N, C-alpha and C positions, 0 to 999 in steps of 0.2 A: 567724404564719408564712406562711399562704397570701397574706395581703394584701401582705406583704413580697416574696414571690416574684412576684406580679403586677406590683408597682411596679418590681421589678428588670427584668422582661421588657419592660415599656413603656419604661423608660429605655434598655435595650439597643437596642430597635427605633428609638428616636429618634436614638441615636448612629449607628447604621448608616445611617439615612435621611440624616442630615446629611452623612456621609462620601460618600454616593453609592453605597453597597453595595446598597441596595434601589432598583432602577430604577423611576422613575415617568415616564410612566404605564404602562410595559410591565411590569406585575406578572408577566405570564406568563414573562418572562425570569428573574425571580427564582425562580419555581417550577421552571423548567427547570434552573437552577443547583443548586437543592436536590436534585433528583432525581439529577442527574449526580454530585454530590458523594458521595451515598450509595452509588453504584455503582462509580465509577471514581476517586474520591478527589480531593483539592483541586488537584493539579498538572494532571491531564488535564482536569478539569471546568472550571477557570478558563480554560485555554487554549481549550477548545472553545466556551465561552460567549462569550468575547471575540472569537473568530474569526467567530462567527455574528452578533454585533452589528455589527461593522465589519471586514471582511476586510483592509482596507488599513492598519489601525492597527499601528504597530510595537510589538512586545511585548518584544523582547530585542535588546541591542546588545553584541557582544563584539569581540575583536580582529579578527575576520573580517568585521565589519560588521553591519548590522541584519537582523532577521527579523521579519516580521509575525506576529501571532497565528495567522493563517490558515496561513502557511508552517510554523509550529511544530506546528500541529494535523495538517497533512498529513504532515510528517516523522515524527511519533510514530505516526500510523496505519501508515505504511510499516514502521517498525521493529517495531511490535507484530505485524504480519503476518509479517515475516521471522522473528521469534523464535518465533511460533506454528508456523510451518513447520519450525522446528528443534527442536520438542518442548517449548518453554516453555509452561506452563499456569498456570491459577489456582492460587495457593498456592506456586509456585516462588519461592524467595528470590533476588532479583537484587541483588547488592551493587554499588555504584558507588564507585570510588576515583578521583575526578576533581577537578580544580580547577574553578572556575566558568567555564563556557562553554556553547555551544549544544548540544553532544552530551550533556552532563550533563542539561540541561533536557529534551531529547528523550527520553532514557532514563527519566527520572522520569515523564514523561507516558505513555510506552509501557507501563511497568510497570503503571500504574494501569488502562490500557485492557485489559490481559490479566487483571487481578485477581491479579497477582503481588505478593509482599511486597517492598517496596523497603528496602534497608539502606544507609544513608548512612555511608560509611567516612571516617575521619579521614586526611587526606593527610599528617599528621605521624607516622603509625604507623611503628614499627619492625617488622622482619620477623616476630619472634615474636608481637607483638600482632596483626598482620594474620592470621597463620595461626590463632591461638587463637580470634579472633572468627569467622573464616570457618567453622571447625569447629563451634564452639558454636551459631552461628546457622543451621547447615545450609545454607550458601550453595550454590546450584546453578549460578548464572551470575555471573561477575565481569566488570564493565566497568571499564576502567582507562585512564589516560593512559600514553602510551609511556614517559614519564620514570620510571614506577613499576614497570617490567617486572621489575627485579631483586628487588623485594620479594615477588613472586609465587612465587619458587622453593620456598618452604616450604608453599605452598597445595596441597591434594590435586589429583592429576591428573584426578580425576572431575569437577572444576569446569570448566564451559565458560567460555572466555575470549573477550572482545571488546575491541578497541582503540577508544578514544574519540578523544582528541586525539592526532594524529600530528605529530611535530615536523618532518617534512619535507613539502614540497609536491610532491616528485617523483612524477609520476603512474606512472612506470615501476617504482618501488620495490615489491617484493613483500613481504608480511608473512606471518608464520607463522600468525597468527590473523585472523579476519574483522575488518574495519574498519567501524564503524557507518555512516560516510558512504557507503561503497560499497554496504552492504546497503540503505540507504534509497533510494539512486539506482536500484537495480535491482528494487525491489519496488513493487507496486500500493499506492497511498496512499488507496484508498477506506476509509470508516469500517469499523471492526471490530465484530463483534457484542459486546453488553454481556457482561461476565463474570458468572458465576453468583453471585459474592459479592465484597465489597470486600477487596482485598489488604492495604491499609494500609501503613504505613512504620515503620521503626525508627530512632530516634536513639541515638547512643552517648554515654555519659557521658564526661567528659574523661579519665578514666583516669590521673589524676596520682598515684594510689597503687596502681596495678596494672592488670590487664586491664580495659578499659572494659566497662561493663554495658550491655545493650540495653534501651531504653525504648520499647516499642511504642506506636503511635498508630493508632487505628481511624478511625471516622467523625469528622470535625471538625464540631462544631455551629456553624452560621452565627451564632447568637446569641452564642456564646462569643467571636467575633472582636471584639465590642464591647469586650472587655477591653483590647485594644490601642488601639482607636480612641477610647475615652472620654477619655483624657488625652494622646493623641498625635494632632494634627489632620491625619491623612492624608486625602487627597481623591482621588476618582476622576479618572482621565485625566491624572495628573501624571507626574513622572519621578523615579525612585529610582536613586541610585548605590549598589549593594550591594557594599561592601568586605568585610564580614564573610563568611566562607566559608559556602556553602549547606549543607555537611554539619553545621554547628553549629546549635543551637537558635535562636540569634539570627538567623542568616542565613536559615534555612529558613522561620521564622515570617514574616519580613518579605518574603521572596520570595513566599510564598503570598498574603499580604495584598495586596501590590502587584499581582500578577496578578489576584486577585479584583476589585480596583478598576479593572482595565483600564489600569494604569499601564505606561509604558515602564520596563524595568529595564536598567540599564547594569552590566556586569560585566567584570572583568579577571581573568586567571588568576593574576597575582601582584600584590600590593599595592605601589604606589609612591606616596609622598605627594604629589609634585608632579604626577604623571600624574593622580592623583585630582582635584586642583584643576582641571587642564586639562579633564578630562571633565565636571566639574560646570559649568564655564563653557560648554563646547561644546553640551551637551545641556540647559542651563538646568534642571538638577536641582533639585527642590524638597526632596528628602530625601536625606540621606547616612547610611548605616547602617554602623557600624563598632564595633570593640572598643576599649577605652581605649588599648592600646599603639599602635594605628593613629592615634588622635586625637593622641596625644603626638608621633608622628613628623611629623604635619602641622603642629602648633603649633610644634614645634621648628625648622621651616623658617625661622622668623623673619619679622618684619614686612615686610622688603624683598621676600622671595619671595612671601609671601601677597598683597601688594599688586599683583602682576603679573596676578592672575586675578580676574575678576569673579564672585564667588560670592554676589552679592545675591539670586539666585533661591532660595537655601536658606531654607526656613522651619523645617526640622527637621534637627537633628543627633541621630540616634538612637544612643545608646551603651548597650551591654550586654555581658554575657559575663564580666566581672570588675569589681573595684571601681574606681570613678572617684574619684580623690583630689580633695579640695577645691581644691588648687593647680591641677591640670590642668583641672578644670571651670571654674574662674575664668579661667584663661588662654584657654580656648576661647571663653568668653563675651566676653572682652575683644576677641578677634580676629574673631568672627563675629556678635556680638550675642546677644540673648536667644532662642536657638534650640536650646539643649542640652536634650535630654530623656533622663534617666538612668533606665533600666529595671532593676529587680531581679527576677530569677526564677531558674529552673533548668531543666535538661532534664526533670525529673520534674514540676514544678508549672507550667511555662511562665511566664506573667506573674504576679507577686505585687503589685508596686507600681511606680509611675512618678513620678519627680520632674519636674514641669514647669519651665520657666525661672523662673516666679514662685516656686516652691518653692525652687529653687536660690538665688535672690537672698536669700530669707529665711533659708536655712540651708544654706550650701555643704557638700557632702558627703552630704546626705540622698538616700535613694532614694525619697522621696515618700510617696504614699498609695495604697491599693488602688483600682483602677478598679471600675466597675460589674461585679458578678458575682464579685468576689474578696473574700475575708476573710483578714485577717492577725491572728494572736493569738500572744502570747508566753506561754510556760510556764516554770516553774522545773524543776529536775531531779526533783522529786517529782510533777510533773504539775499543779501548782497554777497557775492563771492569774495573770499579772502585769498590772496595770492602771495602776500608778503611773508617771508620766513619769520618765525617767532611770534606770530600773531595767532591767538587762540580763537577757534571758531567751532561751530557745530559740524560734526562729521557726517557726510552723506556718501553712500556707496552705490555704485552700479555694478551688477554681477549677473552672470547667467544662472547663478545658483540662488538668487534672491527669491523670497517667497512673494505671494501675490495677495496677502491678507490673512488675518486670523480666522479660525473656524467660526467665530461669533460675528463675523462681518466687518469687524474693525480692521484698521491697518495702521501703518506708521506714516509719518509725514513724508511727502515726496516733493522734491524741488528739481526741476529740469530732468525728470525721469530717474532721479537718484533717491535712494531710500535712506531715511534717517536711522542712525544707530542709537541715538539717545546719548551719545558721548560727545565730549568736546576735546579738541586736540590742536596741535600745531605742527607744521613742518619746519625742519631746521634748514640751514643753508645748503645741505647736501641733498635735500629732497626727501629726507627720512621723516616718517610720521611718529609723533609722540602723543599718547593719550593722556590728557590732563585730568580726566575724571568724568563722572556722569554729569550731564547737564543739570539734573535734579538734585545732585549732591553738593552743588556749589554753596558755600557758606558766605553770607554777606555780613561782615562784622564791622560796624562803624563806617559803612560805606565802601569798604574794601572787599574785593572778591577773593576768596580763598578756595582752592580745590584740595581736598584732603590728601590726595595721592602724593603731593610734593612733601608734605610734612611726614607722612607715613614712610615714604622711601628714605627720608633722612633718618628717622628714628631707628629703622631696622639695620642701618649701617653700624649702629653701636654693637659691640660684641656681647653686651649684657642684655640685649633685647632680642627676644624670639620673634615677636610679631607686634604690630600696633595698628590701631584704627583711630581715625580722627573724625569727629562728628560735630555738628553745631547744636548748641542748646540755647534756649531763650535767655535773653539778657535785657534788663530794663533800660540800660544806658546805650548799649551798642546794637540792640536788636537781636543779635546772636553773638555768642562767644565760642571759642574752640575748646573742645574737650578731647583729650587724648586717652585712649584706653590701651594699656600696655601690658604685654606678657613678658615678664622678666625671665632671664636664664636662671635655672635652679641655683640657689645659693647666692644670688645677686642681692646687694643692698641698695640698689638704685632707688632714689627717692624722687618726689615730684619736683623739688627745686632744681635738681640736677637735670631733669628732662627739660624744664623750662629754659634753663641757662644754655643747654646744648642747642636748642632750637634758636634761641635768641642770637647765639654767636654765629649761626649759619644762614639764617633767613631773616626776612623783614620782621620788624616788631609785631605787626598786626597778624603774623602767622604763628605767633607763640601761643600754645594752649594755656588758658588760665586755669583749667581744671585738668587734673591727671588722676586717673584711676588705674590701679593695678589688678589684674584678674589672672586666673590660672590658664584660661584659654578664651579665644574669641569665638562667638557663635558663628558657625558657617553652615551653608547648605551642603548637599552631597557632592557638589562640584567645586567646593572651596571658596565660594563667594561669601564675604562677610555679610551677616544679617544686621544691617545698621539700624533698622527699626527696633530690633531687640536690644541693641545697645542703649537706645534712647529710653 
């Protein structure tokens, strides 16, 4: 056990060294980063360390232009001072309901410098969800973009409000609540005293089946970052286009890592597939971070549009957040080359496995293997370990980045120190993991178990299908029957009989959907997950 732990630590250090996360020969910088991360958290610490290393390096680019790490550090100093003057202290919960832009990043760093707890809110929230989460998490300060003003009407009046992104540039317009940019401009930007303790931050689960749960994060182990770097060749000083929203685990993890590596991060408030390609070309981005629905919109632009932009700088297309179908992964590989890295994880466990381009070529649809510092084990419903290839079991993960329970005191199931992801999957004969679906999405029809993802992946292979979802609906004879909800390509005359015949000719009879409905689009949340309850 001890020998294995030592070997894992050595391997982690090697991975971090190769990526440039451990500066040589300035080891003192690495020690300063460690100390800062333990006191003010990853957002403020990475900004501060990068600003000290080279004040002129650009850290962030949004619609309003570039900001250096030094400028971000000074802006967050000023905001922290302004908030402190207004009664914000260590332990205050600061919620941010913002799209990706400079004021969000500034608020994240300022919260760390005060020792406040940062709560990243989902921009896709409905009004009741926002109010429920704000009440449950005891939010004291709410930072929001002007476009979300109406959502705040159900939030308690005792919550202090601050405007982040204002939709007008009119300097004469007066606002009912303080504007971050004005607070920053009018406040001293000298460094603030270190807080008495780390505030940490809280991520929210997707909430596809109810009010999202809060997953708190405290100190982030620098060694644990090797879990991302081991199978994804990110390097210091490069450029990342972050299309995935920062409030989501995918976005925030890659934002933290990019800043820790001193990389320039390019963000936009709203995703546009062609504008993304244009920004990749303009900034010579080496990494593109997105969720599968975003990748699909880019690939669906077609060869003619894709050819207009020079994306040869891309070494990594980082995909996470929901399932990447074999068809979409193959199309992206054909368009951009062997650069697709498919990460599997969750808000609770962070990273579990990563499929490299080589893994994908070998087995399209795989989520790959665990990186250094991670363990993935399958168990049956009686808690017995599954070791045979091809046998489906419940997925459990051990990771240095796993959480320790929700903010309401609940947690996920644990077996042998490993945390349940709520998914089921299997390993193939090469040791590559495949996710077969959510444990609670399994459809039992006539005594046969069906996981929707297999049928969905088959349907999207058809050139006349844009996307598809499969759900179970009540059936008097079989208990449940399968229903396919399909989005056709524009102009397609695909009908229900053709869909059923296609599935029947490729899969077992009990996997054929008896019901087929055609819709214009599938209901999804802000990170691209299908809202299956809404389909029902």
